[in-house]
VOPAGU-2260 file (C-alpha; in pm, 1 decimal, decimal comma):
REM VOPAGU-2260
SITE   aa  ch    i         X         Y         Z
SITE  GLN   A    0   -7743,6   10138,2  -15342,4
SITE  VAL   A    1   -7479,8   10198,5  -15070,5
SITE  GLN   A    2   -7470,9   10048,4  -14728,1
SITE  LEU   A    3   -7244,4   10185,1  -14465,4
SITE  VAL   A    4   -7157,3    9988,5  -14127,1
SITE  GLU   A    5   -6955,9   10149,3  -13851,3
SITE  SER   A    6   -6779,4    9969,7  -13584,5
SITE  GLY   A    7   -6528,2   10002,2  -13307,9
SITE  GLY   A    8   -6712,9   10239,1  -13063,5
SITE  ARG   A    9   -6686,5   10146,8  -12696,0
SITE  LEU   A   10   -6623,7   10286,2  -12354,2
SITE  VAL   A   11   -6259,8   10428,0  -12302,4
SITE  GLN   A   12   -6104,0   10631,2  -12038,7
SITE  ALA   A   13   -5989,3   11003,4  -12090,6
SITE  GLY   A   14   -5656,3   11032,2  -12277,4
SITE  GLY   A   15   -5705,8   10689,5  -12439,4
SITE  SER   A   16   -5730,0   10595,5  -12810,3
SITE  LEU   A   17   -5985,9   10436,2  -13031,3
SITE  ARG   A   18   -6013,7   10351,2  -13396,9
SITE  LEU   A   19   -6349,6   10344,7  -13574,0
SITE  SER   A   20   -6403,7   10166,0  -13913,9
SITE  CYS   A   21   -6674,0   10205,4  -14172,9
SITE  GLU   A   22   -6709,7    9950,6  -14425,7
SITE  ALA   A   23   -6909,0   10018,7  -14763,7
SITE  SER   A   24   -7104,3    9758,4  -14945,5
SITE  GLY   A   25   -7130,6    9969,4  -15260,4
SITE  ARG   A   26   -6904,3   10208,2  -15441,8
SITE  THR   A   27   -6842,2   10540,2  -15266,4
SITE  PHE   A   28   -6657,5   10858,3  -15332,7
SITE  SER   A   29   -6577,8   11107,0  -15073,6
SITE  MET   A   30   -6630,4   10981,3  -14700,2
SITE  GLY   A   31   -6702,5   11175,8  -14382,7
SITE  TRP   A   32   -6754,5   11126,6  -14010,0
SITE  PHE   A   33   -6995,9   11294,1  -13799,4
SITE  ARG   A   34   -7116,3   11269,1  -13429,1
SITE  GLN   A   35   -7404,1   11352,7  -13234,6
SITE  ALA   A   36   -7421,9   11391,5  -12858,4
SITE  PRO   A   37   -7749,1   11347,1  -12656,1
SITE  GLY   A   38   -7963,9   11666,4  -12691,3
SITE  LYS   A   39   -7730,4   11832,5  -12929,3
SITE  GLU   A   40   -7727,7   11859,1  -13328,5
SITE  ARG   A   41   -7503,7   11634,3  -13550,8
SITE  GLU   A   42   -7165,3   11790,9  -13609,3
SITE  PHE   A   43   -6900,1   11752,2  -13845,8
SITE  VAL   A   44   -6571,2   11560,8  -13737,9
SITE  ALA   A   45   -6374,1   11466,2  -14039,0
SITE  ALA   A   46   -6383,3   11425,6  -14407,4
SITE  LYS   A   47   -6169,1   11291,5  -14691,9
SITE  SER   A   48   -6225,5   11330,8  -15052,1
SITE  TRP   A   49   -6178,5   11054,0  -15298,7
SITE  LEU   A   50   -5858,7   11227,1  -15399,3
SITE  GLY   A   51   -5601,2   11222,8  -15128,7
SITE  SER   A   52   -5543,7   11594,9  -15134,6
SITE  GLY   A   53   -5902,5   11668,8  -14977,2
SITE  THR   A   54   -5869,2   11603,9  -14609,0
SITE  PHE   A   55   -6002,9   11835,1  -14338,3
SITE  TYR   A   56   -6117,4   11828,5  -13968,1
SITE  ALA   A   57   -6329,2   12015,8  -13725,6
SITE  ASP   A   58   -6115,0   12235,5  -13504,7
SITE  SER   A   59   -6235,3   12053,8  -13188,4
SITE  VAL   A   60   -6052,7   11730,0  -13326,4
SITE  LYS   A   61   -5770,3   11881,4  -13519,6
SITE  GLY   A   62   -5439,3   11720,4  -13392,6
SITE  ARG   A   63   -5612,9   11436,1  -13219,5
SITE  PHE   A   64   -5810,3   11253,1  -13485,3
SITE  THR   A   65   -5695,9   11122,4  -13822,0
SITE  ILE   A   66   -5920,3   11001,8  -14093,9
SITE  SER   A   67   -5785,7   10753,7  -14361,0
SITE  ARG   A   68   -5916,9   10529,7  -14610,0
SITE  ASP   A   69   -5841,6   10216,6  -14819,1
SITE  ASN   A   70   -6015,3   10239,8  -15142,2
SITE  ALA   A   71   -5931,9    9885,0  -15241,1
SITE  GLU   A   72   -6132,8    9764,4  -14932,1
SITE  SER   A   73   -6388,8   10029,4  -14941,9
SITE  THR   A   74   -6321,0   10120,4  -14596,9
SITE  VAL   A   75   -6271,1   10450,5  -14408,9
SITE  TYR   A   76   -6113,3   10479,2  -14051,1
SITE  LEU   A   77   -6103,7   10742,9  -13787,1
SITE  GLN   A   78   -5822,5   10722,0  -13547,1
SITE  MET   A   79   -5894,8   10903,7  -13226,9
SITE  ASN   A   80   -5629,0   10981,3  -12984,7
SITE  SER   A   81   -5617,1   11191,6  -12657,9
SITE  LEU   A   82   -5989,4   11137,8  -12620,2
SITE  LYS   A   83   -6186,0   11372,6  -12397,8
SITE  PRO   A   84   -6531,4   11329,2  -12219,0
SITE  GLU   A   85   -6675,1   11584,5  -12460,7
SITE  ASP   A   86   -6588,9   11338,8  -12737,7
SITE  THR   A   87   -6871,7   11117,9  -12616,7
SITE  ALA   A   88   -7138,1   11075,8  -12894,9
SITE  ILE   A   89   -7255,3   10845,1  -13161,4
SITE  TYR   A   90   -7033,9   10856,1  -13457,7
SITE  TYR   A   91   -7162,9   10820,6  -13799,5
SITE  CYS   A   92   -6992,6   10736,0  -14115,1
SITE  ALA   A   93   -7139,9   10909,7  -14427,5
SITE  ALA   A   94   -7066,7   10873,2  -14797,2
SITE  ARG   A   95   -7097,7   11147,8  -15069,7
SITE  LYS   A   96   -7121,8   11046,8  -15442,9
SITE  LEU   A   97   -6881,1   11327,6  -15542,6
SITE  LEU   A   98   -6509,2   11348,0  -15563,2
SITE  ILE   A   99   -6482,8   11623,8  -15315,7
SITE  ALA   A  100   -6582,7   11601,6  -14941,4
SITE  GLY   A  101   -6793,4   11855,2  -14765,6
SITE  ARG   A  102   -6850,3   11967,9  -14397,6
SITE  SER   A  103   -7222,6   11974,8  -14403,6
SITE  ALA   A  104   -7435,0   11660,2  -14332,3
SITE  SER   A  105   -7690,1   11762,7  -14603,6
SITE  GLU   A  106   -7420,7   11718,5  -14872,4
SITE  TYR   A  107   -7389,0   11330,9  -14793,4
SITE  ASP   A  108   -7617,0   11076,5  -14953,9
SITE  TYR   A  109   -7569,4   10765,6  -14746,0
SITE  TRP   A  110   -7526,6   10711,1  -14371,2
SITE  GLY   A  111   -7445,6   10421,7  -14141,2
SITE  GLN   A  112   -7635,1   10333,7  -13834,1
SITE  GLY   A  113   -7374,5   10477,3  -13586,7
SITE  THR   A  114   -7151,5   10355,3  -13327,6
SITE  GLN   A  115   -7135,4   10464,0  -12963,2
SITE  VAL   A  116   -6828,3   10624,3  -12819,2
SITE  THR   A  117   -6808,0   10688,8  -12470,5
SITE  VAL   A  118   -6516,3   10852,8  -12282,7
SITE  SER   A  119   -6518,0   10849,5  -11900,4
SITE  SER   A  120   -6333,2   11095,5  -11682,9
């Protein structure tokens, strides 16, 4: 059984930066970040396959967010720069028991409880 715990979410001003962390208690393979704003569906943000070559982002965050991982520590990170009010959402960490990451939430097997990110104008 895999448990994921996100941390790092808080209130920040527009244009600021924030780094989210996700620690896994069990073995994981590919990892992804998703977010959900009030009244909206959960959307893909970024993902990273177990192999380093598989990294991709949603168009809305490309160039601003960076996903990385430390396999030895079973931790995945999401570095967020140039934050905008529209980035405000609950951010979720997800794990997929496959070597290749996906963009759909339905492809992931485990989820964290989420961490709130609020970007003020």
